[in-house]
C-alpha positions as CSV (number, residue, x, y, z in Angstrom):
1,X,-18.5,-8.5,27.9
2,X,-19.7,-7.1,24.5
3,X,-17.5,-7.5,21.6
4,X,-16.7,-4.0,20.3
5,X,-16.3,-5.3,16.8
6,X,-19.7,-7.0,16.7
7,X,-21.8,-5.7,13.7
8,X,-24.9,-4.0,14.9
9,X,-28.3,-4.6,13.2
10,X,-28.8,-2.0,10.2
11,X,-25.2,-0.8,10.5
12,X,-23.5,0.1,7.1
13,X,-20.8,-2.4,5.8
14,X,-17.5,-0.8,6.5
15,X,-14.8,-1.1,4.1
16,X,-11.3,-1.1,5.7
17,X,-8.7,1.7,4.8
18,X,-6.0,1.0,2.4
19,X,-2.9,2.6,1.2
20,X,-0.8,2.6,-2.0
21,X,2.0,4.4,-3.7
22,X,1.8,7.0,-6.4
23,X,4.1,9.7,-7.9
24,X,4.1,13.3,-8.7
25,X,4.2,13.7,-12.4
26,X,4.0,17.5,-12.5
27,X,3.6,20.6,-10.4
28,X,2.1,23.8,-11.2
29,X,1.4,27.2,-10.1
30,X,-0.4,30.3,-10.9
31,X,0.0,34.0,-10.2
32,X,-2.5,35.9,-8.0
33,X,-4.7,37.1,-10.8
34,X,-4.6,34.2,-13.2
35,X,-6.5,31.0,-13.6
36,X,-4.1,29.0,-15.9
37,X,-1.1,27.5,-14.1
38,X,2.5,26.8,-15.6
39,X,5.0,24.0,-14.8
40,X,7.5,24.5,-12.0
41,X,10.1,22.2,-10.4
42,X,8.8,22.6,-6.8
43,X,5.8,23.9,-5.0
44,X,6.5,25.7,-1.6
45,X,3.6,25.2,0.7
46,X,2.2,27.0,3.9
47,X,-0.7,26.5,5.7
48,X,-2.2,28.8,3.4
49,X,-1.5,26.7,0.4
50,X,1.0,27.3,-2.5
51,X,2.9,30.6,-1.9
52,X,1.9,33.2,-4.1
53,X,-0.9,31.1,-6.0
54,X,-4.2,32.4,-6.9
55,X,-5.9,29.9,-4.6
56,X,-3.7,30.6,-1.6
57,X,-5.3,31.7,1.9
58,X,-6.7,30.5,5.2
59,X,-10.0,31.6,3.6
60,X,-11.8,32.2,0.5
61,X,-15.3,33.5,-0.8
62,X,-18.1,31.6,-1.4
63,X,-19.3,30.9,-5.0
64,X,-21.6,28.9,-7.1
65,X,-20.5,25.8,-5.4
66,X,-21.9,26.9,-2.0
67,X,-25.5,27.9,-2.6
68,X,-26.2,27.8,1.2
69,X,-24.3,31.0,1.5
70,X,-24.9,34.3,-0.1
71,X,-22.1,34.6,-2.9
72,X,-19.0,36.2,-1.6
73,X,-19.3,35.0,2.1
74,X,-16.0,34.6,3.7
75,X,-15.3,30.8,4.5
76,X,-12.5,28.3,5.4
77,X,-10.3,27.6,2.2
78,X,-10.6,23.8,1.6
79,X,-9.4,24.4,-2.0
80,X,-5.9,25.3,-1.8
81,X,-4.8,22.7,-4.4
82,X,-6.3,21.2,-7.4
83,X,-5.0,17.6,-8.2
84,X,-5.4,15.7,-11.5
85,X,-4.5,12.4,-13.1
86,X,-3.3,12.0,-16.5
87,X,-5.5,8.9,-17.4
88,X,-8.6,10.9,-16.4
89,X,-7.6,14.0,-18.5
90,X,-7.1,11.6,-21.4
91,X,-10.6,10.5,-21.2
92,X,-12.1,13.8,-21.2
93,X,-9.9,15.0,-24.0
94,X,-11.4,12.0,-26.0
95,X,-14.9,12.9,-25.1
96,X,-14.2,16.3,-26.3
97,X,-12.5,15.3,-29.4
98,X,-9.2,16.8,-28.6
99,X,-5.6,15.2,-28.8
100,X,-4.9,16.4,-25.1
101,X,-5.8,18.6,-22.3
102,X,-2.9,19.9,-20.2
103,X,-3.2,20.2,-16.4
104,X,-2.1,23.9,-16.9
105,X,-5.4,24.7,-18.9
106,X,-7.6,23.6,-16.1
107,X,-5.6,25.4,-13.4
108,X,-4.3,22.0,-11.9
109,X,-1.6,22.3,-9.3
110,X,-0.5,18.5,-9.0
111,X,-0.6,15.8,-11.6
112,X,-0.6,12.4,-9.7
113,X,0.4,9.1,-11.6
114,X,-0.7,5.7,-10.2
115,X,-3.9,6.5,-8.4
116,X,-6.6,4.4,-9.7
117,X,-9.7,6.6,-10.4
118,X,-8.2,9.4,-8.6
119,X,-11.5,11.6,-8.7
120,X,-13.3,8.9,-6.8
121,X,-11.0,9.1,-3.7
122,X,-13.1,9.9,-0.7
123,X,-12.8,12.9,1.4
124,X,-10.4,12.6,4.3
125,X,-8.0,10.6,2.1
126,X,-4.3,11.7,3.0
127,X,-1.5,12.2,0.5
128,X,2.1,11.9,2.4
129,X,4.8,13.2,0.1
130,X,8.3,11.8,0.6
131,X,9.6,15.2,1.2
132,X,7.3,15.8,4.2
133,X,4.3,17.4,3.0
134,X,0.8,16.3,3.8
135,X,-2.1,17.0,1.9
136,X,-5.7,16.3,3.0
137,X,-8.5,15.7,0.3
138,X,-11.8,17.6,0.6
139,X,-13.5,16.2,-2.3
140,X,-14.1,16.1,-5.9
141,X,-13.5,19.4,-8.0
142,X,-16.8,20.0,-9.6
143,X,-16.2,21.0,-13.3
144,X,-17.0,24.4,-14.3
145,X,-17.4,26.5,-17.5
146,X,-14.3,28.7,-16.8
147,X,-12.2,25.6,-17.2
148,X,-13.9,24.7,-20.1
149,X,-13.5,27.9,-22.0
150,X,-9.7,27.8,-21.1
151,X,-9.5,24.2,-22.7
152,X,-11.6,25.6,-25.9
153,X,-9.0,28.5,-26.2
154,X,-6.0,26.6,-25.6
155,X,-6.9,23.8,-27.8
156,X,-8.0,26.0,-30.6
157,X,-11.7,24.8,-30.6
158,X,-13.6,26.8,-33.2
159,X,-16.5,27.7,-30.8
160,X,-15.3,28.8,-27.4
161,X,-18.7,28.9,-25.9
162,X,-19.5,25.2,-27.1
163,X,-16.3,24.1,-25.4
164,X,-17.1,25.6,-22.2
165,X,-20.5,24.0,-22.2
166,X,-19.1,20.6,-23.2
167,X,-16.3,20.2,-20.5
168,X,-18.8,20.3,-17.4
169,X,-21.0,17.6,-19.2
170,X,-18.2,15.2,-20.0
171,X,-15.8,15.4,-17.2
172,X,-18.2,14.8,-14.2
173,X,-16.2,12.8,-11.6
174,X,-13.2,13.0,-13.7
175,X,-12.2,16.6,-13.0
176,X,-9.7,15.5,-9.9
177,X,-9.8,16.7,-6.5
178,X,-9.2,19.6,-4.1
179,X,-7.6,19.6,-1.0
180,X,-5.6,21.7,1.6
181,X,-2.4,21.7,3.5
182,X,-2.2,19.7,6.6
183,X,1.7,19.7,6.8
184,X,3.5,22.4,4.8
185,X,6.9,22.1,3.2
186,X,8.1,21.6,-0.4
187,X,6.7,19.4,-3.1
188,X,8.9,18.3,-6.0
189,X,8.3,16.9,-9.4
190,X,8.9,13.2,-9.6
191,X,8.3,12.8,-5.7
192,X,6.8,9.5,-4.4
193,X,3.5,9.7,-2.6
194,X,1.8,7.5,0.0
195,X,-2.0,7.7,-0.5
196,X,-3.9,6.5,2.5
197,X,-7.5,6.1,2.1
198,X,-9.7,5.9,5.2
199,X,-12.4,3.5,6.2
200,X,-15.5,4.0,4.1
201,X,-19.2,3.3,4.3
202,X,-22.6,4.5,3.1
203,X,-24.6,6.4,5.7
204,X,-28.2,5.5,5.5
205,X,-30.5,6.6,8.3
């Protein structure tokens, strides 16, 4: 009988899944017509995302991140929440010559502590919140000039245009993640989170 665990010739190395603990350091939301978020104590979530948030919805319209569709094409909304880490934002702030970058300035919804290299978590990673919510990670949140201009304005940079251009250059793979609600409920600031990373491999065919 063949061994089902036997490694096939040419098969990629498969790294096992793992899990570790994290903590919600802050939760934020924005009204339906605003990019900048503000801190709240809890985030009520449905299958559409954060109740009343600008990015809520089962679907969304495509933009510059989806060049394979005509702009404005209706598509599934995999960007219901924006998730960032304090250590990564500190790196970006230093690269921009700023004392800090606040999560609110870049439209973040969740600030997670205790996740090594948050932005490098692979697609399919699951975030299990102690209160019952589950968020599934879609992928990295590509930095854009809108967030850069918001930073420049809030930080009091003299040249807002320069700030909007600088942010995408220095924050690549440090901008955090986007995800969607797999199991709704309420997320609270200070809540514990179980981060479960799936098996990983590099596909080369």
